PDBQT receptor file of N, H, CA, C and O in Angstrom, charges set to zero:
ATOM      1  N   MET A   1     -39.187  15.222  12.613  1.00  0.00    +0.000 N 
ATOM      2  CA  MET A   1     -38.457  16.320  11.479  1.00  0.00    +0.000 C 
ATOM      3  C   MET A   1     -38.106  17.603  11.922  1.00  0.00    +0.000 C 
ATOM      4  O   MET A   1     -38.957  18.376  12.363  1.00  0.00    +0.000 OA
ATOM      5  N   SER A   2     -36.923  17.887  11.840  1.00  0.00    +0.000 N 
ATOM      6  H   SER A   2     -36.232  17.260  11.482  1.00  0.00    +0.000 HD
ATOM      7  CA  SER A   2     -36.832  19.313  12.174  1.00  0.00    +0.000 C 
ATOM      8  C   SER A   2     -37.298  20.151  11.222  1.00  0.00    +0.000 C 
ATOM      9  O   SER A   2     -37.409  19.827  10.039  1.00  0.00    +0.000 OA
ATOM     10  N   ARG A   3     -37.685  21.618  11.837  1.00  0.00    +0.000 N 
ATOM     11  H   ARG A   3     -37.595  21.882  12.798  1.00  0.00    +0.000 HD
ATOM     12  CA  ARG A   3     -37.723  22.374  10.653  1.00  0.00    +0.000 C 
ATOM     13  C   ARG A   3     -37.100  23.568  10.033  1.00  0.00    +0.000 C 
ATOM     14  O   ARG A   3     -37.590  24.588   9.548  1.00  0.00    +0.000 OA
ATOM     15  N   ASN A   4     -35.428  23.000  10.240  1.00  0.00    +0.000 N 
ATOM     16  H   ASN A   4     -35.030  22.171  10.634  1.00  0.00    +0.000 HD
ATOM     17  CA  ASN A   4     -34.362  23.409   9.399  1.00  0.00    +0.000 C 
ATOM     18  C   ASN A   4     -34.075  23.275   8.070  1.00  0.00    +0.000 C 
ATOM     19  O   ASN A   4     -33.391  23.996   7.343  1.00  0.00    +0.000 OA
ATOM     20  N   THR A   5     -34.848  21.980   7.768  1.00  0.00    +0.000 N 
ATOM     21  H   THR A   5     -35.403  21.395   8.359  1.00  0.00    +0.000 HD
ATOM     22  CA  THR A   5     -33.971  20.868   6.527  1.00  0.00    +0.000 C 
ATOM     23  C   THR A   5     -32.928  21.363   5.472  1.00  0.00    +0.000 C 
ATOM     24  O   THR A   5     -31.942  20.683   5.188  1.00  0.00    +0.000 OA
ATOM     25  N   ASP A   6     -33.209  22.658   4.867  1.00  0.00    +0.000 N 
ATOM     26  H   ASP A   6     -34.011  23.209   5.098  1.00  0.00    +0.000 HD
ATOM     27  CA  ASP A   6     -32.337  23.140   4.237  1.00  0.00    +0.000 C 
ATOM     28  C   ASP A   6     -31.025  23.693   4.924  1.00  0.00    +0.000 C 
ATOM     29  O   ASP A   6     -30.063  24.025   4.231  1.00  0.00    +0.000 OA
ATOM     30  N   ALA A   7     -31.007  23.790   6.363  1.00  0.00    +0.000 N 
ATOM     31  H   ALA A   7     -31.789  23.521   6.926  1.00  0.00    +0.000 HD
ATOM     32  CA  ALA A   7     -30.075  24.486   6.725  1.00  0.00    +0.000 C 
ATOM     33  C   ALA A   7     -28.852  23.089   7.109  1.00  0.00    +0.000 C 
ATOM     34  O   ALA A   7     -27.630  23.041   6.973  1.00  0.00    +0.000 OA
ATOM     35  N   ASN A   8     -29.823  22.110   7.611  1.00  0.00    +0.000 N 
ATOM     36  H   ASN A   8     -30.817  22.149   7.722  1.00  0.00    +0.000 HD
ATOM     37  CA  ASN A   8     -29.314  20.475   7.522  1.00  0.00    +0.000 C 
ATOM     38  C   ASN A   8     -29.007  20.267   6.282  1.00  0.00    +0.000 C 
ATOM     39  O   ASN A   8     -28.039  19.508   6.223  1.00  0.00    +0.000 OA
ATOM     40  N   LYS A   9     -29.442  20.641   5.098  1.00  0.00    +0.000 N 
ATOM     41  H   LYS A   9     -30.228  21.257   5.146  1.00  0.00    +0.000 HD
ATOM     42  CA  LYS A   9     -29.096  19.667   4.350  1.00  0.00    +0.000 C 
ATOM     43  C   LYS A   9     -27.378  20.146   3.700  1.00  0.00    +0.000 C 
ATOM     44  O   LYS A   9     -26.384  19.531   3.313  1.00  0.00    +0.000 OA
ATOM     45  N   LYS A  10     -27.908  22.041   3.923  1.00  0.00    +0.000 N 
ATOM     46  H   LYS A  10     -28.716  22.541   4.237  1.00  0.00    +0.000 HD
ATOM     47  CA  LYS A  10     -26.731  22.523   3.326  1.00  0.00    +0.000 C 
ATOM     48  C   LYS A  10     -25.071  22.023   4.795  1.00  0.00    +0.000 C 
ATOM     49  O   LYS A  10     -23.962  21.525   4.599  1.00  0.00    +0.000 OA
ATOM     50  N   LEU A  11     -25.561  22.356   5.698  1.00  0.00    +0.000 N 
ATOM     51  H   LEU A  11     -26.461  22.761   5.856  1.00  0.00    +0.000 HD
ATOM     52  CA  LEU A  11     -24.552  21.981   6.582  1.00  0.00    +0.000 C 
ATOM     53  C   LEU A  11     -23.841  20.514   6.557  1.00  0.00    +0.000 C 
ATOM     54  O   LEU A  11     -22.748  20.266   7.065  1.00  0.00    +0.000 OA
ATOM     55  N   HIS A  12     -24.739  19.525   5.815  1.00  0.00    +0.000 N 
ATOM     56  H   HIS A  12     -25.627  19.726   5.403  1.00  0.00    +0.000 HD
ATOM     57  CA  HIS A  12     -24.456  18.113   5.805  1.00  0.00    +0.000 C 
ATOM     58  C   HIS A  12     -23.289  18.022   4.341  1.00  0.00    +0.000 C 
ATOM     59  O   HIS A  12     -22.180  17.489   4.360  1.00  0.00    +0.000 OA
ATOM     60  N   LYS A  13     -23.993  18.757   3.072  1.00  0.00    +0.000 N 
ATOM     61  H   LYS A  13     -24.894  19.190   3.056  1.00  0.00    +0.000 HD
ATOM     62  CA  LYS A  13     -22.945  19.012   2.220  1.00  0.00    +0.000 C 
ATOM     63  C   LYS A  13     -21.568  19.482   2.154  1.00  0.00    +0.000 C 
ATOM     64  O   LYS A  13     -20.627  19.161   1.429  1.00  0.00    +0.000 OA
ATOM     65  N   LYS A  14     -21.713  20.451   3.238  1.00  0.00    +0.000 N 
ATOM     66  H   LYS A  14     -22.478  20.712   3.827  1.00  0.00    +0.000 HD
ATOM     67  CA  LYS A  14     -20.655  21.504   3.621  1.00  0.00    +0.000 C 
ATOM     68  C   LYS A  14     -19.542  20.342   4.159  1.00  0.00    +0.000 C 
ATOM     69  O   LYS A  14     -18.365  20.388   3.798  1.00  0.00    +0.000 OA
ATOM     70  N   LYS A  15     -20.061  19.305   5.060  1.00  0.00    +0.000 N 
ATOM     71  H   LYS A  15     -21.016  19.268   5.353  1.00  0.00    +0.000 HD
ATOM     72  CA  LYS A  15     -19.332  18.397   5.646  1.00  0.00    +0.000 C 
ATOM     73  C   LYS A  15     -18.733  17.722   4.593  1.00  0.00    +0.000 C 
ATOM     74  O   LYS A  15     -17.535  17.806   4.323  1.00  0.00    +0.000 OA
ATOM     75  N   LEU A  16     -19.723  16.910   3.868  1.00  0.00    +0.000 N 
ATOM     76  H   LEU A  16     -20.696  16.842   4.088  1.00  0.00    +0.000 HD
ATOM     77  CA  LEU A  16     -19.227  15.871   2.341  1.00  0.00    +0.000 C 
ATOM     78  C   LEU A  16     -18.119  16.702   1.841  1.00  0.00    +0.000 C 
ATOM     79  O   LEU A  16     -16.981  16.231   1.842  1.00  0.00    +0.000 OA
ATOM     80  N   ASP A  17     -18.395  18.158   1.319  1.00  0.00    +0.000 N 
ATOM     81  H   ASP A  17     -19.319  18.541   1.318  1.00  0.00    +0.000 HD
ATOM     82  CA  ASP A  17     -17.445  18.532   0.724  1.00  0.00    +0.000 C 
ATOM     83  C   ASP A  17     -15.654  18.600   0.945  1.00  0.00    +0.000 C 
ATOM     84  O   ASP A  17     -14.716  18.520   0.152  1.00  0.00    +0.000 OA
ATOM     85  N   GLN A  18     -15.756  18.802   2.539  1.00  0.00    +0.000 N 
ATOM     86  H   GLN A  18     -16.518  18.867   3.183  1.00  0.00    +0.000 HD
ATOM     87  CA  GLN A  18     -14.371  18.939   2.869  1.00  0.00    +0.000 C 
ATOM     88  C   GLN A  18     -14.142  17.817   2.845  1.00  0.00    +0.000 C 
ATOM     89  O   GLN A  18     -13.130  17.589   2.184  1.00  0.00    +0.000 OA
ATOM     90  N   LYS A  19     -14.818  16.546   3.453  1.00  0.00    +0.000 N 
ATOM     91  H   LYS A  19     -15.641  16.732   3.991  1.00  0.00    +0.000 HD
ATOM     92  CA  LYS A  19     -13.923  15.362   3.440  1.00  0.00    +0.000 C 
ATOM     93  C   LYS A  19     -13.408  14.857   1.753  1.00  0.00    +0.000 C 
ATOM     94  O   LYS A  19     -12.307  14.410   1.432  1.00  0.00    +0.000 OA
ATOM     95  N   LYS A  20     -14.702  15.128   0.800  1.00  0.00    +0.000 N 
ATOM     96  H   LYS A  20     -15.596  15.492   1.061  1.00  0.00    +0.000 HD
ATOM     97  CA  LYS A  20     -13.781  14.805  -0.432  1.00  0.00    +0.000 C 
ATOM     98  C   LYS A  20     -12.148  15.422  -0.532  1.00  0.00    +0.000 C 
ATOM     99  O   LYS A  20     -11.071  14.827  -0.548  1.00  0.00    +0.000 OA
ATOM    100  N   ARG A  21     -12.619  17.431  -0.612  1.00  0.00    +0.000 N 
ATOM    101  H   ARG A  21     -13.495  17.915  -0.598  1.00  0.00    +0.000 HD
ATOM    102  CA  ARG A  21     -11.455  17.888  -0.949  1.00  0.00    +0.000 C 
ATOM    103  C   ARG A  21     -10.845  16.962  -0.172  1.00  0.00    +0.000 C 
ATOM    104  O   ARG A  21     -10.717  15.821  -0.617  1.00  0.00    +0.000 OA
ATOM    105  N   LYS A  22     -10.347  17.309   1.175  1.00  0.00    +0.000 N 
ATOM    106  H   LYS A  22     -10.451  18.235   1.536  1.00  0.00    +0.000 HD
ATOM    107  CA  LYS A  22      -9.319  16.721   2.273  1.00  0.00    +0.000 C 
ATOM    108  C   LYS A  22      -8.681  15.283   1.559  1.00  0.00    +0.000 C 
ATOM    109  O   LYS A  22      -7.489  14.993   1.665  1.00  0.00    +0.000 OA
ATOM    110  N   ALA A  23      -9.779  14.352   0.742  1.00  0.00    +0.000 N 
ATOM    111  H   ALA A  23     -10.747  14.588   0.656  1.00  0.00    +0.000 HD
ATOM    112  CA  ALA A  23      -9.473  13.202   0.425  1.00  0.00    +0.000 C 
ATOM    113  C   ALA A  23      -8.268  13.424  -0.681  1.00  0.00    +0.000 C 
ATOM    114  O   ALA A  23      -7.099  13.056  -0.574  1.00  0.00    +0.000 OA
ATOM    115  N   GLN A  24      -8.969  14.226  -1.916  1.00  0.00    +0.000 N 
ATOM    116  H   GLN A  24      -9.919  14.525  -2.003  1.00  0.00    +0.000 HD
ATOM    117  CA  GLN A  24      -7.820  15.083  -3.047  1.00  0.00    +0.000 C 
ATOM    118  C   GLN A  24      -6.957  15.512  -2.270  1.00  0.00    +0.000 C 
ATOM    119  O   GLN A  24      -5.926  15.157  -2.842  1.00  0.00    +0.000 OA
ATOM    120  N   GLU A  25      -6.688  15.971  -1.465  1.00  0.00    +0.000 N 
ATOM    121  H   GLU A  25      -7.525  16.260  -1.001  1.00  0.00    +0.000 HD
ATOM    122  CA  GLU A  25      -5.716  16.768  -1.575  1.00  0.00    +0.000 C 
ATOM    123  C   GLU A  25      -4.349  15.592  -0.996  1.00  0.00    +0.000 C 
ATOM    124  O   GLU A  25      -3.257  15.377  -1.522  1.00  0.00    +0.000 OA
ATOM    125  N   ALA A  26      -5.072  14.892   0.497  1.00  0.00    +0.000 N 
ATOM    126  H   ALA A  26      -5.960  15.066   0.923  1.00  0.00    +0.000 HD
ATOM    127  CA  ALA A  26      -4.264  13.759   0.567  1.00  0.00    +0.000 C 
ATOM    128  C   ALA A  26      -3.709  12.673  -0.924  1.00  0.00    +0.000 C 
ATOM    129  O   ALA A  26      -2.606  12.133  -1.013  1.00  0.00    +0.000 OA
ATOM    130  N   GLU A  27      -4.546  12.615  -1.689  1.00  0.00    +0.000 N 
ATOM    131  H   GLU A  27      -5.442  13.053  -1.617  1.00  0.00    +0.000 HD
ATOM    132  CA  GLU A  27      -3.907  11.738  -2.762  1.00  0.00    +0.000 C 
ATOM    133  C   GLU A  27      -2.693  12.846  -3.742  1.00  0.00    +0.000 C 
ATOM    134  O   GLU A  27      -1.642  12.459  -4.252  1.00  0.00    +0.000 OA
ATOM    135  N   ALA A  28      -3.095  13.858  -3.763  1.00  0.00    +0.000 N 
ATOM    136  H   ALA A  28      -3.949  14.173  -3.348  1.00  0.00    +0.000 HD
ATOM    137  CA  ALA A  28      -2.091  14.810  -4.378  1.00  0.00    +0.000 C 
ATOM    138  C   ALA A  28      -1.273  14.708  -4.016  1.00  0.00    +0.000 C 
ATOM    139  O   ALA A  28      -0.392  14.720  -4.875  1.00  0.00    +0.000 OA
ATOM    140  N   GLU A  29      -0.884  14.566  -2.897  1.00  0.00    +0.000 N 
ATOM    141  H   GLU A  29      -1.600  14.556  -2.199  1.00  0.00    +0.000 HD
ATOM    142  CA  GLU A  29       0.222  14.866  -1.569  1.00  0.00    +0.000 C 
ATOM    143  C   GLU A  29       1.082  13.133  -1.927  1.00  0.00    +0.000 C 
ATOM    144  O   GLU A  29       2.263  13.017  -2.255  1.00  0.00    +0.000 OA
ATOM    145  N   ARG A  30       0.356  12.288  -1.791  1.00  0.00    +0.000 N 
ATOM    146  H   ARG A  30      -0.603  12.383  -1.525  1.00  0.00    +0.000 HD
ATOM    147  CA  ARG A  30       1.008  11.355  -1.769  1.00  0.00    +0.000 C 
ATOM    148  C   ARG A  30       1.492  11.272  -3.314  1.00  0.00    +0.000 C 
ATOM    149  O   ARG A  30       2.683  10.999  -3.458  1.00  0.00    +0.000 OA
ATOM    150  N   LYS A  31       0.725  11.471  -4.485  1.00  0.00    +0.000 N 
ATOM    151  H   LYS A  31      -0.243  11.693  -4.368  1.00  0.00    +0.000 HD
ATOM    152  CA  LYS A  31       1.412  11.259  -5.640  1.00  0.00    +0.000 C 
ATOM    153  C   LYS A  31       2.637  11.645  -6.213  1.00  0.00    +0.000 C 
ATOM    154  O   LYS A  31       3.350  11.139  -7.079  1.00  0.00    +0.000 OA
ATOM    155  N   ALA A  32       2.766  13.376  -5.039  1.00  0.00    +0.000 N 
ATOM    156  H   ALA A  32       2.187  13.786  -4.335  1.00  0.00    +0.000 HD
ATOM    157  CA  ALA A  32       3.814  14.252  -5.487  1.00  0.00    +0.000 C 
ATOM    158  C   ALA A  32       4.946  13.705  -4.835  1.00  0.00    +0.000 C 
ATOM    159  O   ALA A  32       6.068  13.646  -5.338  1.00  0.00    +0.000 OA
ATOM    160  N   ARG A  33       4.560  13.215  -3.453  1.00  0.00    +0.000 N 
ATOM    161  H   ARG A  33       3.648  13.262  -3.045  1.00  0.00    +0.000 HD
ATOM    162  CA  ARG A  33       5.653  12.431  -2.689  1.00  0.00    +0.000 C 
ATOM    163  C   ARG A  33       6.443  11.292  -3.464  1.00  0.00    +0.000 C 
ATOM    164  O   ARG A  33       7.667  11.318  -3.588  1.00  0.00    +0.000 OA
ATOM    165  N   LEU A  34       5.420  10.036  -4.104  1.00  0.00    +0.000 N 
ATOM    166  H   LEU A  34       4.426  10.015  -4.003  1.00  0.00    +0.000 HD
ATOM    167  CA  LEU A  34       5.712   9.344  -4.375  1.00  0.00    +0.000 C 
ATOM    168  C   LEU A  34       6.666   8.919  -6.099  1.00  0.00    +0.000 C 
ATOM    169  O   LEU A  34       7.290   7.955  -6.542  1.00  0.00    +0.000 OA
ATOM    170  N   LYS A  35       6.221  10.465  -6.644  1.00  0.00    +0.000 N 
ATOM    171  H   LYS A  35       5.714  11.248  -6.284  1.00  0.00    +0.000 HD
ATOM    172  CA  LYS A  35       6.798  11.378  -8.202  1.00  0.00    +0.000 C 
ATOM    173  C   LYS A  35       8.200  11.382  -7.315  1.00  0.00    +0.000 C 
ATOM    174  O   LYS A  35       8.985  10.437  -7.400  1.00  0.00    +0.000 OA
ATOM    175  N   SER A  36       8.419  12.382  -6.563  1.00  0.00    +0.000 N 
ATOM    176  H   SER A  36       7.782  13.149  -6.493  1.00  0.00    +0.000 HD
ATOM    177  CA  SER A  36      10.043  12.397  -6.060  1.00  0.00    +0.000 C 
ATOM    178  C   SER A  36      10.935  11.237  -5.784  1.00  0.00    +0.000 C 
ATOM    179  O   SER A  36      12.086  11.002  -6.152  1.00  0.00    +0.000 OA
ATOM    180  N   ILE A  37      10.023  10.516  -4.969  1.00  0.00    +0.000 N 
ATOM    181  H   ILE A  37       9.089  10.707  -4.670  1.00  0.00    +0.000 HD
ATOM    182  CA  ILE A  37      11.211   8.876  -4.719  1.00  0.00    +0.000 C 
ATOM    183  C   ILE A  37      11.131   8.500  -5.748  1.00  0.00    +0.000 C 
ATOM    184  O   ILE A  37      12.259   8.034  -5.904  1.00  0.00    +0.000 OA
ATOM    185  N   ASN A  38      10.317   8.238  -7.155  1.00  0.00    +0.000 N 
ATOM    186  H   ASN A  38       9.401   8.617  -7.028  1.00  0.00    +0.000 HD
ATOM    187  CA  ASN A  38      11.145   7.846  -7.894  1.00  0.00    +0.000 C 
ATOM    188  C   ASN A  38      11.859   8.410  -8.528  1.00  0.00    +0.000 C 
ATOM    189  O   ASN A  38      12.647   7.737  -9.193  1.00  0.00    +0.000 OA
ATOM    190  N   GLN A  39      11.915   9.810  -8.615  1.00  0.00    +0.000 N 
ATOM    191  H   GLN A  39      11.275  10.356  -8.075  1.00  0.00    +0.000 HD
ATOM    192  CA  GLN A  39      12.741  10.691  -8.564  1.00  0.00    +0.000 C 
ATOM    193  C   GLN A  39      13.895  10.375  -8.658  1.00  0.00    +0.000 C 
ATOM    194  O   GLN A  39      14.437   9.865  -9.638  1.00  0.00    +0.000 OA
ATOM    195  N   GLN A  40      14.584  10.784  -7.170  1.00  0.00    +0.000 N 
ATOM    196  H   GLN A  40      14.143  11.198  -6.374  1.00  0.00    +0.000 HD
ATOM    197  CA  GLN A  40      15.321  10.188  -6.697  1.00  0.00    +0.000 C 
ATOM    198  C   GLN A  40      16.167   8.700  -6.383  1.00  0.00    +0.000 C 
ATOM    199  O   GLN A  40      17.304   8.551  -5.933  1.00  0.00    +0.000 OA
ATOM    200  N   PHE A  41      15.439   7.963  -6.684  1.00  0.00    +0.000 N 
ATOM    201  H   PHE A  41      14.516   8.084  -7.050  1.00  0.00    +0.000 HD
ATOM    202  CA  PHE A  41      15.521   6.429  -7.466  1.00  0.00    +0.000 C 
ATOM    203  C   PHE A  41      16.276   6.324  -8.003  1.00  0.00    +0.000 C 
ATOM    204  O   PHE A  41      17.332   5.740  -7.758  1.00  0.00    +0.000 OA
ATOM    205  N   ASN A  42      15.785   7.129  -9.332  1.00  0.00    +0.000 N 
ATOM    206  H   ASN A  42      14.928   7.603  -9.531  1.00  0.00    +0.000 HD
ATOM    207  CA  ASN A  42      16.144   6.609 -10.786  1.00  0.00    +0.000 C 
ATOM    208  C   ASN A  42      17.515   7.918 -10.528  1.00  0.00    +0.000 C 
ATOM    209  O   ASN A  42      18.204   7.124  -9.888  1.00  0.00    +0.000 OA
ATOM    210  N   GLU A  43      17.925   8.529 -10.528  1.00  0.00    +0.000 N 
ATOM    211  H   GLU A  43      17.365   9.175 -11.048  1.00  0.00    +0.000 HD
ATOM    212  CA  GLU A  43      18.973   9.241 -10.323  1.00  0.00    +0.000 C 
ATOM    213  C   GLU A  43      19.822   8.930  -9.410  1.00  0.00    +0.000 C 
ATOM    214  O   GLU A  43      20.812   9.639  -9.227  1.00  0.00    +0.000 OA
ATOM    215  N   LYS A  44      19.652   8.128  -8.882  1.00  0.00    +0.000 N 
ATOM    216  H   LYS A  44      18.848   7.553  -9.030  1.00  0.00    +0.000 HD
ATOM    217  CA  LYS A  44      20.813   7.098  -7.807  1.00  0.00    +0.000 C 
ATOM    218  C   LYS A  44      21.084   6.237  -8.622  1.00  0.00    +0.000 C 
ATOM    219  O   LYS A  44      22.271   5.915  -8.680  1.00  0.00    +0.000 OA
ATOM    220  N   ASN A  45      20.230   5.634  -9.428  1.00  0.00    +0.000 N 
ATOM    221  H   ASN A  45      19.266   5.896  -9.381  1.00  0.00    +0.000 HD
ATOM    222  CA  ASN A  45      20.352   3.920 -10.272  1.00  0.00    +0.000 C 
ATOM    223  C   ASN A  45      20.765   4.496 -11.223  1.00  0.00    +0.000 C 
ATOM    224  O   ASN A  45      20.603   3.606 -12.059  1.00  0.00    +0.000 OA
ATOM    225  N   LYS A  46      21.333   5.609 -11.954  1.00  0.00    +0.000 N 
ATOM    226  H   LYS A  46      21.464   6.332 -11.276  1.00  0.00    +0.000 HD
ATOM    227  CA  LYS A  46      21.329   5.725 -12.970  1.00  0.00    +0.000 C 
ATOM    228  C   LYS A  46      22.525   4.487 -14.115  1.00  0.00    +0.000 C 
ATOM    229  O   LYS A  46      23.715   4.271 -13.884  1.00  0.00    +0.000 OA
ATOM    230  N   PRO A  47      22.074   4.161 -14.753  1.00  0.00    +0.000 N 
ATOM    231  CA  PRO A  47      22.720   3.333 -15.562  1.00  0.00    +0.000 C 
ATOM    232  C   PRO A  47      24.440   3.867 -16.039  1.00  0.00    +0.000 C 
ATOM    233  O   PRO A  47      24.238   5.056 -16.285  1.00  0.00    +0.000 OA
ATOM    234  N   THR A  48      25.643   3.672 -16.234  1.00  0.00    +0.000 N 
ATOM    235  H   THR A  48      25.807   2.706 -16.033  1.00  0.00    +0.000 HD
ATOM    236  CA  THR A  48      26.338   3.962 -16.126  1.00  0.00    +0.000 C 
ATOM    237  C   THR A  48      27.298   3.183 -17.704  1.00  0.00    +0.000 C 
ATOM    238  O   THR A  48      27.837   2.079 -17.778  1.00  0.00    +0.000 OA
ATOM    239  N   ASN A  49      27.222   3.972 -18.468  1.00  0.00    +0.000 N 
ATOM    240  H   ASN A  49      26.784   4.869 -18.408  1.00  0.00    +0.000 HD
ATOM    241  CA  ASN A  49      27.545   3.554 -20.106  1.00  0.00    +0.000 C 
ATOM    242  C   ASN A  49      29.264   3.245 -19.550  1.00  0.00    +0.000 C 
ATOM    243  O   ASN A  49      30.198   4.022 -19.354  1.00  0.00    +0.000 OA
ATOM    244  N   GLU A  50      29.135   1.688 -19.415  1.00  0.00    +0.000 N 
ATOM    245  H   GLU A  50      28.376   1.056 -19.574  1.00  0.00    +0.000 HD
ATOM    246  CA  GLU A  50      30.411   1.237 -19.237  1.00  0.00    +0.000 C 
ATOM    247  C   GLU A  50      31.106   0.203 -20.553  1.00  0.00    +0.000 C 
ATOM    248  O   GLU A  50      31.463  -0.943 -20.278  1.00  0.00    +0.000 OA
ATOM    249  N   GLU A  51      31.222   0.685 -21.793  1.00  0.00    +0.000 N 
ATOM    250  H   GLU A  51      30.931   1.616 -22.016  1.00  0.00    +0.000 HD
ATOM    251  CA  GLU A  51      31.129   0.305 -22.667  1.00  0.00    +0.000 C 
ATOM    252  C   GLU A  51      32.509   0.172 -23.751  1.00  0.00    +0.000 C 
ATOM    253  O   GLU A  51      32.369  -0.319 -24.871  1.00  0.00    +0.000 OA
TER     254      GLU A  51
């Protein structure tokens, strides 16, 4: 056992928080990209009223 368990806990928590934040940012970026692709697709394929 090491003497600096508090320091180890803080370091470990910091690493976990960084991983969580990175995953959340990646998910938000993915959703934004999909949203823009969907909007572009919908604009490109708008139904025309030919009645």
